[in-house]
Each structure stands twice: as structure tokens, then as C-alpha cells.
DSSP file (Angstrom, degrees, kcal/mol; ACC not computed):
  #  RESIDUE AA STRUCTURE BP1 BP2  ACC     N-H-->O    O-->H-N    N-H-->O    O-->H-N    TCO  KAPPA ALPHA  PHI   PSI    X-CA   Y-CA   Z-CA
    1    1 A X              0   0    0      0, 0.0     2,-0.3     0, 0.0    54,-0.2   0.000 360.0 360.0 360.0 135.1  121.7  128.0   94.4
    2    2 A X        -     0   0    0     52,-1.8     2,-1.2    54,-0.2     3,-0.1  -0.716 360.0-121.9-104.2 152.3  119.2  126.5   96.9
    3    3 A X    >   -     0   0    0     -2,-0.3     3,-1.8     1,-0.2     4,-0.4  -0.767  31.6-172.7 -92.5  90.8  119.5  123.2   98.8
    4    4 A X  G >  S+     0   0    0     -2,-1.2     3,-1.4     1,-0.3     6,-0.3   0.774  74.9  66.7 -61.4 -30.3  116.3  121.7   97.5
    5    5 A X  G 3  S+     0   0    0      1,-0.3    -1,-0.3    -3,-0.1    -2,-0.0   0.731 100.6  52.0 -66.6 -18.5  116.4  118.7   99.8
    6    6 A X  G <  S+     0   0    0     -3,-1.8     2,-0.4     4,-0.0    -1,-0.3   0.549  85.8 105.6 -89.3 -10.8  115.8  121.0  102.7
    7    7 A X    <>  -     0   0    0     -3,-1.4     4,-2.2    -4,-0.4     3,-0.3  -0.584  64.1-148.8 -75.1 125.5  112.8  122.6  101.1
    8    8 A X  H  > S+     0   0    0     -2,-0.4     4,-2.8     1,-0.2     5,-0.2   0.859  98.5  57.0 -58.5 -36.6  109.5  121.6  102.7
    9    9 A X  H  > S+     0   0    0      2,-0.2     4,-2.0     1,-0.2    -1,-0.2   0.880 107.4  46.7 -64.3 -38.6  107.8  122.0   99.4
   10   10 A X  H  > S+     0   0    0     -3,-0.3     4,-2.3    -6,-0.3    -2,-0.2   0.923 112.5  50.6 -68.8 -43.5  110.2  119.6   97.7
   11   11 A X  H  X S+     0   0    0     -4,-2.2     4,-2.1     1,-0.2    -2,-0.2   0.921 111.9  47.1 -58.4 -45.4  109.8  117.0  100.6
   12   12 A X  H  X S+     0   0    0     -4,-2.8     4,-2.2     1,-0.2    -1,-0.2   0.893 111.3  51.5 -66.5 -39.0  106.0  117.2  100.4
   13   13 A X  H  X S+     0   0    0     -4,-2.0     4,-2.0     2,-0.2    34,-0.3   0.842 107.7  52.2 -67.1 -33.9  106.1  116.9   96.6
   14   14 A X  H  X S+     0   0    0     -4,-2.3     4,-2.3     2,-0.2    -2,-0.2   0.926 110.5  48.0 -67.5 -43.9  108.3  113.7   96.8
   15   15 A X  H  X S+     0   0    0     -4,-2.1     4,-2.6     1,-0.2    -2,-0.2   0.891 109.1  53.7 -64.9 -37.8  105.8  112.2   99.3
   16   16 A X  H  X S+     0   0    0     -4,-2.2     4,-2.5     2,-0.2    -1,-0.2   0.927 109.1  49.4 -57.6 -46.1  102.9  113.1   97.0
   17   17 A X  H  X S+     0   0    0     -4,-2.0     4,-2.4    26,-0.2    -2,-0.2   0.909 110.2  49.7 -60.9 -44.9  104.8  111.3   94.1
   18   18 A X  H  X S+     0   0    0     -4,-2.3     4,-2.3     2,-0.2    -1,-0.2   0.913 112.3  48.1 -61.2 -43.4  105.3  108.2   96.3
   19   19 A X  H  X S+     0   0    0     -4,-2.6     4,-2.6     2,-0.2    -2,-0.2   0.901 110.2  52.4 -63.4 -40.0  101.6  108.2   97.3
   20   20 A X  H  X S+     0   0    0     -4,-2.5     4,-2.2     2,-0.2    -2,-0.2   0.928 108.9  49.1 -61.3 -45.9  100.6  108.6   93.7
   21   21 A X  H  X S+     0   0    0     -4,-2.4     4,-0.7     1,-0.2    -1,-0.2   0.924 112.7  48.6 -60.0 -44.7  102.8  105.6   92.6
   22   22 A X  H >< S+     0   0    0     -4,-2.3     3,-0.8     1,-0.2     4,-0.3   0.939 114.1  44.7 -62.1 -47.2  101.3  103.4   95.4
   23   23 A X  H >< S+     0   0    0     -4,-2.6     3,-0.9     1,-0.2    -1,-0.2   0.795 108.0  56.6 -72.3 -28.5   97.7  104.3   94.6
   24   24 A X  H >< S+     0   0    0     -4,-2.2     3,-1.5     1,-0.2    -1,-0.2   0.601  84.8  83.6 -80.6  -8.6   98.1  103.9   90.8
   25   25 A X  T << S+     0   0    0     -3,-0.8    -1,-0.2    -4,-0.7    -2,-0.2   0.811  89.9  52.8 -60.2 -27.4   99.3  100.3   91.3
   26   26 A X  T <  S+     0   0    0     -3,-0.9    -1,-0.3    -4,-0.3    -2,-0.2   0.471  83.2 115.2 -90.2   0.1   95.7   99.3   91.5
   27   27 A X  S <  S-     0   0    0     -3,-1.5     5,-0.1     1,-0.1    61,-0.0  -0.299  82.9 -81.3 -64.6 154.8   94.7  101.0   88.2
   28   28 A X    >   -     0   0    0      1,-0.1     3,-1.9     2,-0.1     8,-0.2  -0.235  36.8-121.4 -58.4 145.3   93.5   98.6   85.4
   29   29 A X  G >  S+     0   0    0      1,-0.3     3,-1.6     2,-0.2     4,-0.2   0.792 110.2  63.7 -58.6 -31.0   96.3   97.0   83.4
   30   30 A X  G 3  S+     0   0    0      1,-0.3    -1,-0.3     2,-0.1     3,-0.2   0.562  97.6  59.1 -74.8  -4.2   95.1   98.5   80.2
   31   31 A X  G X >S+     0   0    0     -3,-1.9     3,-1.8     1,-0.1     5,-1.4   0.388  73.1 104.4 -96.6   0.9   95.9  101.9   81.6
   32   32 A X  T < 5S+     0   0    0     -3,-1.6     5,-0.2     1,-0.3    -1,-0.1   0.853  93.2  28.2 -53.2 -39.2   99.5  101.1   82.2
   33   33 A X  T 3 5S+     0   0    0     -4,-0.2    -1,-0.3    -3,-0.2    -2,-0.1   0.190 126.6  49.5-108.0  15.7  100.7  103.1   79.2
   34   34 A X  T <>5S-     0   0    0     -3,-1.8     4,-2.1     3,-0.0     5,-0.2   0.307 122.2  -8.2-115.5-116.6   97.8  105.6   79.4
   35   35 A X  H  >5S+     0   0    0      1,-0.2     4,-2.8     2,-0.2     5,-0.2   0.842 129.0  58.7 -59.9 -38.1   96.4  107.5   82.4
   36   36 A X  H  ><S+     0   0    0     -5,-1.4     4,-2.3     1,-0.2    -1,-0.2   0.943 109.1  44.3 -58.8 -49.0   98.6  105.7   84.9
   37   37 A X  H  > S+     0   0    0     -6,-0.7     4,-2.6     1,-0.2    -1,-0.2   0.909 114.1  50.0 -63.1 -43.7  101.8  106.7   83.2
   38   38 A X  H  X S+     0   0    0     -4,-2.1     4,-2.4     2,-0.2    -1,-0.2   0.907 110.7  48.9 -64.0 -42.4  100.6  110.3   82.7
   39   39 A X  H  X S+     0   0    0     -4,-2.8     4,-2.3     1,-0.2    -1,-0.2   0.927 112.9  47.7 -64.5 -43.9   99.6  110.6   86.3
   40   40 A X  H  X S+     0   0    0     -4,-2.3     4,-2.6    -5,-0.2     5,-0.2   0.907 111.3  50.2 -61.6 -43.4  102.9  109.3   87.5
   41   41 A X  H  X S+     0   0    0     -4,-2.6     4,-1.8     1,-0.2    -1,-0.2   0.899 111.0  49.1 -64.5 -40.4  104.9  111.6   85.2
   42   42 A X  H  X S+     0   0    0     -4,-2.4     4,-1.0     2,-0.2    -1,-0.2   0.927 111.9  49.2 -62.9 -43.8  102.9  114.6   86.4
   43   43 A X  H >X S+     0   0    0     -4,-2.3     4,-0.8     1,-0.2     3,-0.6   0.924 113.7  44.5 -63.4 -45.7  103.5  113.7   90.0
   44   44 A X  H 3X S+     0   0    0     -4,-2.6     4,-1.7     1,-0.2    -1,-0.2   0.788 104.1  66.3 -69.9 -27.0  107.2  113.2   89.5
   45   45 A X  H 3X S+     0   0    0     -4,-1.8     4,-2.5    -5,-0.2     5,-0.2   0.822  92.1  63.4 -61.6 -33.1  107.5  116.4   87.5
   46   46 A X  H <X S+     0   0    0     -4,-1.0     4,-1.8    -3,-0.6    -1,-0.2   0.981 110.9  31.3 -64.8 -61.4  106.6  118.5   90.5
   47   47 A X  H  X S+     0   0    0     -4,-0.8     4,-2.7   -34,-0.3    -1,-0.2   0.862 117.5  59.7 -66.9 -30.2  109.6  117.7   92.8
   48   48 A X  H  X S+     0   0    0     -4,-1.7     4,-2.6     1,-0.2    -2,-0.2   0.928 107.3  44.2 -61.5 -45.6  111.9  117.2   89.8
   49   49 A X  H  X S+     0   0    0     -4,-2.5     4,-2.7     2,-0.2    -1,-0.2   0.849 111.0  53.9 -69.6 -34.9  111.2  120.8   88.6
   50   50 A X  H  X S+     0   0    0     -4,-1.8     4,-2.3    -5,-0.2    -2,-0.2   0.946 112.6  45.4 -61.0 -46.4  111.7  122.2   92.1
   51   51 A X  H  X S+     0   0    0     -4,-2.7     4,-1.4     2,-0.2    -2,-0.2   0.931 112.9  49.3 -62.8 -46.0  115.1  120.4   92.2
   52   52 A X  H  < S+     0   0    0     -4,-2.6     4,-0.4     1,-0.2     3,-0.3   0.927 112.1  48.5 -61.4 -44.2  116.1  121.6   88.8
   53   53 A X  H >< S+     0   0    0     -4,-2.7     3,-1.4     1,-0.2    -1,-0.2   0.890 107.6  55.0 -63.2 -37.9  115.1  125.1   89.5
   54   54 A X  H 3< S+     0   0    0     -4,-2.3   -52,-1.8     1,-0.3    -1,-0.2   0.803 103.7  56.7 -65.4 -26.0  117.1  125.1   92.8
   55   55 A X  T 3< S+     0   0    0     -4,-1.4    -1,-0.3    -3,-0.3    -2,-0.2   0.523  89.0  98.9 -82.7  -4.5  120.1  124.0   90.9
   56   56 A X  S <  S-     0   0    0     -3,-1.4   -54,-0.2    -4,-0.4     6,-0.0  -0.364  78.6-123.8 -79.6 164.9  120.0  127.1   88.6
   57   57 A X  S    S+     0   0    0    -56,-0.1     2,-0.3    -2,-0.1    -1,-0.1   0.704  85.0  45.6 -87.4 -21.3  122.1  130.1   89.2
   58   58 A X  S  > S-     0   0    0      1,-0.1     4,-2.0    -5,-0.1     5,-0.1  -0.883  72.6-127.8-126.0 157.0  119.5  132.8   89.5
   59   59 A X  H  > S+     0   0    0     -2,-0.3     4,-2.8     1,-0.2     5,-0.2   0.823 110.7  62.6 -66.8 -29.2  116.1  133.2   91.2
   60   60 A X  H  > S+     0   0    0      2,-0.2     4,-1.6     1,-0.2    -1,-0.2   0.938 106.7  43.8 -59.4 -46.4  114.7  134.2   87.9
   61   61 A X  H  > S+     0   0    0      1,-0.2     4,-1.8     2,-0.2    -2,-0.2   0.903 112.7  52.4 -65.4 -40.4  115.5  130.8   86.5
   62   62 A X  H  X S+     0   0    0     -4,-2.0     4,-2.0     1,-0.2    -2,-0.2   0.899 105.0  55.5 -62.4 -39.5  114.2  129.2   89.7
   63   63 A X  H  X S+     0   0    0     -4,-2.8     4,-2.0     1,-0.2    -1,-0.2   0.904 103.9  55.4 -59.8 -41.1  110.9  131.1   89.4
   64   64 A X  H  X S+     0   0    0     -4,-1.6     4,-1.9     1,-0.2     3,-0.2   0.947 109.4  45.5 -56.0 -50.2  110.5  129.6   85.9
   65   65 A X  H  X S+     0   0    0     -4,-1.8     4,-2.4     1,-0.2    -1,-0.2   0.808 108.2  56.8 -69.3 -29.3  110.8  126.0   87.2
   66   66 A X  H  X S+     0   0    0     -4,-2.0     4,-2.3     2,-0.2    -1,-0.2   0.862 106.4  51.0 -68.5 -33.5  108.4  126.8   90.1
   67   67 A X  H  X S+     0   0    0     -4,-2.0     4,-2.2    -3,-0.2    -2,-0.2   0.883 110.3  48.8 -67.5 -38.0  105.8  127.8   87.5
   68   68 A X  H  X S+     0   0    0     -4,-1.9     4,-2.5     2,-0.2    -2,-0.2   0.912 110.1  51.3 -66.0 -41.2  106.4  124.5   85.7
   69   69 A X  H  X S+     0   0    0     -4,-2.4     4,-1.9     1,-0.2    -2,-0.2   0.915 109.9  49.8 -60.7 -42.8  106.0  122.6   89.0
   70   70 A X  H  X S+     0   0    0     -4,-2.3     4,-2.1     1,-0.2    -1,-0.2   0.916 109.7  51.2 -61.7 -42.9  102.8  124.5   89.7
   71   71 A X  H  X S+     0   0    0     -4,-2.2     4,-2.4     1,-0.2    -2,-0.2   0.903 108.3  51.7 -60.5 -40.7  101.5  123.6   86.2
   72   72 A X  H  X S+     0   0    0     -4,-2.5     4,-2.8     1,-0.2    -1,-0.2   0.869 106.9  53.9 -65.9 -34.5  102.4  119.9   86.8
   73   73 A X  H  X S+     0   0    0     -4,-1.9     4,-2.3     2,-0.2    -1,-0.2   0.901 109.9  47.1 -64.6 -40.0  100.4  120.0   90.0
   74   74 A X  H  X S+     0   0    0     -4,-2.1     4,-1.9     2,-0.2    -2,-0.2   0.883 111.8  50.6 -66.4 -37.0   97.4  121.3   88.1
   75   75 A X  H  X S+     0   0    0     -4,-2.4     4,-2.5     2,-0.2    -2,-0.2   0.930 110.7  49.2 -64.2 -46.6   97.9  118.7   85.4
   76   76 A X  H  X S+     0   0    0     -4,-2.8     4,-2.6     1,-0.2     5,-0.2   0.920 108.9  53.4 -59.4 -43.7   98.1  116.0   88.2
   77   77 A X  H  X S+     0   0    0     -4,-2.3     4,-1.8     1,-0.2    -1,-0.2   0.916 110.7  46.3 -58.8 -43.4   94.9  117.3   89.8
   78   78 A X  H  X S+     0   0    0     -4,-1.9     4,-1.9     2,-0.2    -2,-0.2   0.918 112.0  50.1 -65.6 -44.4   93.0  117.1   86.4
   79   79 A X  H  X S+     0   0    0     -4,-2.5     4,-2.3     1,-0.2    -2,-0.2   0.869 110.3  50.2 -65.1 -38.0   94.3  113.6   85.7
   80   80 A X  H  X S+     0   0    0     -4,-2.6     4,-2.7     2,-0.2    -1,-0.2   0.866 107.1  54.8 -68.8 -35.3   93.3  112.3   89.2
   81   81 A X  H  X S+     0   0    0     -4,-1.8     4,-2.4    -5,-0.2    -2,-0.2   0.913 108.9  48.0 -61.8 -40.5   89.8  113.8   88.7
   82   82 A X  H  X S+     0   0    0     -4,-1.9     4,-1.6     2,-0.2    -2,-0.2   0.930 111.4  50.3 -64.8 -44.0   89.5  111.8   85.5
   83   83 A X  H  <>S+     0   0    0     -4,-2.3     5,-2.9     1,-0.2     6,-0.6   0.880 110.2  51.2 -61.5 -37.2   90.7  108.7   87.3
   84   84 A X  H ><5S+     0   0    0     -4,-2.7     3,-1.8     1,-0.2    -1,-0.2   0.926 107.8  51.0 -63.3 -45.6   88.1  109.3   90.0
   85   85 A X  H 3<5S+     0   0    0     -4,-2.4    -1,-0.2     1,-0.3    -2,-0.2   0.782 109.2  51.8 -65.3 -25.2   85.3  109.7   87.5
   86   86 A X  T 3<5S-     0   0    0     -4,-1.6    -1,-0.3    -5,-0.1    -2,-0.2   0.362 116.4-118.5 -87.6   4.3   86.4  106.4   85.9
   87   87 A X  T < 5S+     0   0    0     -3,-1.8    -3,-0.2    -5,-0.1    -2,-0.1   0.815  75.1 131.7  60.1  35.4   86.2  104.8   89.4
   88   88 A X      < +     0   0    0     -5,-2.9     2,-0.3    -6,-0.1    -4,-0.2   0.685  69.0  45.1 -83.4 -20.5   89.9  104.0   89.4
   89   89 A X  S    S-     0   0    0     -6,-0.6     2,-0.2    -9,-0.1    -2,-0.1  -0.889  85.9-119.6-120.0 149.8   90.3  105.5   92.9
   90   90 A X     >  -     0   0    0     -2,-0.3     4,-2.4     1,-0.1     5,-0.2  -0.602  34.4-111.0 -83.0 157.7   88.2  105.2   96.0
   91   91 A X  H  > S+     0   0    0      1,-0.2     4,-2.7    -2,-0.2     5,-0.2   0.868 114.9  54.3 -57.0 -42.5   86.7  108.4   97.2
   92   92 A X  H  > S+     0   0    0      1,-0.2     4,-2.3     2,-0.2    -1,-0.2   0.943 111.2  44.2 -60.3 -49.3   88.9  108.5  100.4
   93   93 A X  H  > S+     0   0    0      1,-0.2     4,-2.7     2,-0.2     5,-0.2   0.902 113.1  52.4 -61.5 -41.4   92.1  108.1   98.5
   94   94 A X  H  X S+     0   0    0     -4,-2.4     4,-2.6     1,-0.2    -1,-0.2   0.917 110.2  47.4 -60.7 -44.5   91.0  110.7   95.9
   95   95 A X  H  X S+     0   0    0     -4,-2.7     4,-2.2     2,-0.2    -1,-0.2   0.889 111.8  50.3 -67.5 -39.1   90.2  113.3   98.6
   96   96 A X  H  X S+     0   0    0     -4,-2.3     4,-2.4    -5,-0.2    -2,-0.2   0.961 113.7  45.2 -61.9 -50.7   93.5  112.7  100.4
   97   97 A X  H  X S+     0   0    0     -4,-2.7     4,-2.8     1,-0.2     5,-0.2   0.913 111.3  53.4 -60.6 -41.6   95.4  113.1   97.2
   98   98 A X  H  X S+     0   0    0     -4,-2.6     4,-2.4    -5,-0.2    -1,-0.2   0.905 109.8  47.7 -60.0 -42.8   93.4  116.2   96.2
   99   99 A X  H  X S+     0   0    0     -4,-2.2     4,-2.3     2,-0.2    -1,-0.2   0.902 112.4  49.6 -65.2 -42.0   94.2  117.8   99.6
  100  100 A X  H  X S+     0   0    0     -4,-2.4     4,-2.3     2,-0.2    -2,-0.2   0.906 111.0  49.1 -65.0 -40.5   97.9  117.0   99.2
  101  101 A X  H  X S+     0   0    0     -4,-2.8     4,-2.6     2,-0.2    -2,-0.2   0.926 110.3  51.0 -64.6 -43.1   97.9  118.5   95.7
  102  102 A X  H  X S+     0   0    0     -4,-2.4     4,-2.6     1,-0.2    -2,-0.2   0.919 110.0  50.1 -60.1 -43.3   96.2  121.6   96.9
  103  103 A X  H  X S+     0   0    0     -4,-2.3     4,-2.5     1,-0.2    -1,-0.2   0.915 111.4  47.7 -62.2 -41.9   98.7  122.0   99.7
  104  104 A X  H  X S+     0   0    0     -4,-2.3     4,-2.4     2,-0.2    -2,-0.2   0.883 111.1  52.4 -66.9 -37.4  101.6  121.6   97.2
  105  105 A X  H  X S+     0   0    0     -4,-2.6     4,-2.3     2,-0.2    -2,-0.2   0.923 111.1  46.3 -65.0 -43.3  100.0  124.1   94.9
  106  106 A X  H  X S+     0   0    0     -4,-2.6     4,-2.5     2,-0.2     5,-0.2   0.926 114.6  47.3 -61.7 -46.0   99.7  126.7   97.7
  107  107 A X  H  X S+     0   0    0     -4,-2.5     4,-2.4     1,-0.2    -2,-0.2   0.886 111.6  51.0 -65.3 -38.0  103.3  126.1   98.8
  108  108 A X  H  X S+     0   0    0     -4,-2.4     4,-2.7     2,-0.2    -1,-0.2   0.920 111.4  46.7 -64.8 -45.1  104.5  126.3   95.3
  109  109 A X  H  X S+     0   0    0     -4,-2.3     4,-2.4     2,-0.2    -2,-0.2   0.925 113.5  48.3 -65.9 -43.1  102.8  129.6   94.7
  110  110 A X  H  X S+     0   0    0     -4,-2.5     4,-1.8     2,-0.2    -2,-0.2   0.901 113.2  47.5 -63.8 -41.1  103.9  131.1   98.0
  111  111 A X  H  X S+     0   0    0     -4,-2.4     4,-0.8     2,-0.2    -1,-0.2   0.920 109.7  53.6 -65.7 -42.5  107.5  130.0   97.3
  112  112 A X  H >< S+     0   0    0     -4,-2.7     3,-1.1     1,-0.2    -2,-0.2   0.926 108.8  49.2 -54.0 -47.8  107.3  131.4   93.8
  113  113 A X  H >< S+     0   0    0     -4,-2.4     3,-1.6     1,-0.3    -1,-0.2   0.860 103.9  60.1 -65.0 -34.1  106.2  134.8   95.2
  114  114 A X  H 3< S+     0   0    0     -4,-1.8    -1,-0.3     1,-0.3    -2,-0.2   0.713  96.9  61.3 -66.0 -18.6  109.1  134.8   97.7
  115  115 A X  T <<        0   0    0     -3,-1.1    -1,-0.3    -4,-0.8    -2,-0.2   0.471 360.0 360.0 -86.2  -2.0  111.5  134.6   94.8
  116  116 A X    <         0   0    0     -3,-1.6    -1,-0.2    -4,-0.2    -2,-0.1   0.514 360.0 360.0 -74.0 360.0  110.3  138.0   93.4
């Protein structure tokens, strides 16, 4: 069992989620139950799956949840690209989030490999 709160990847993913929530506050109201909700769920899924995997008894189980977290990061990346194309985000915010997501993806993959 791992102490997920001490993992840098979990900490970074939590901050990414917080930033996503802050930036999606400005999305159009008619997206409240559409893209906004999906983006937020994808963002929250990343640290949530890291935490759930850390709570499992084996590294094999942890690896599975790291793969799910990586998939959620890719899903978030796609959804933010769509939001950018719809002009829901300004370019600066989009680029910052994209860099943060890429960093989380790299960290997730490296951590996943370390569990082999």
C-alpha cells in the first residue's frame, strides 16, 4: 500500500483538477451538464484513480489504476481541445492546462513503468 498523498503525481493531478474547475466556471451555462461536467469528471478521475490504486494491495492492481488515470488524462486533453476550438478557453489558459496535462501524463507513465 502506498501513501498517495505523498506522491508528487497525485499532488500535481489534484492541482490540475482545481485549475480545471476554476477555468470551467466561465464556460457557457448551457454546457453545465455537457462538456463542463465531462471535463471536470475527467480531471477529478486522474487523482482519484491514483489514490484508489495506491489503496490496493498489490502493485499489479496499482498499475491498472495508473493506466486508468493515464486514460483520463488523455480524455481530459481531448475535451479541452474541443473546448478550445469552441472558444470556451483563452489560448493562454489552454496552453497552460495542456502543459500541465502533458506533465501529468509523463509522470503517470513513468510511475506506471516503475511498478513493473
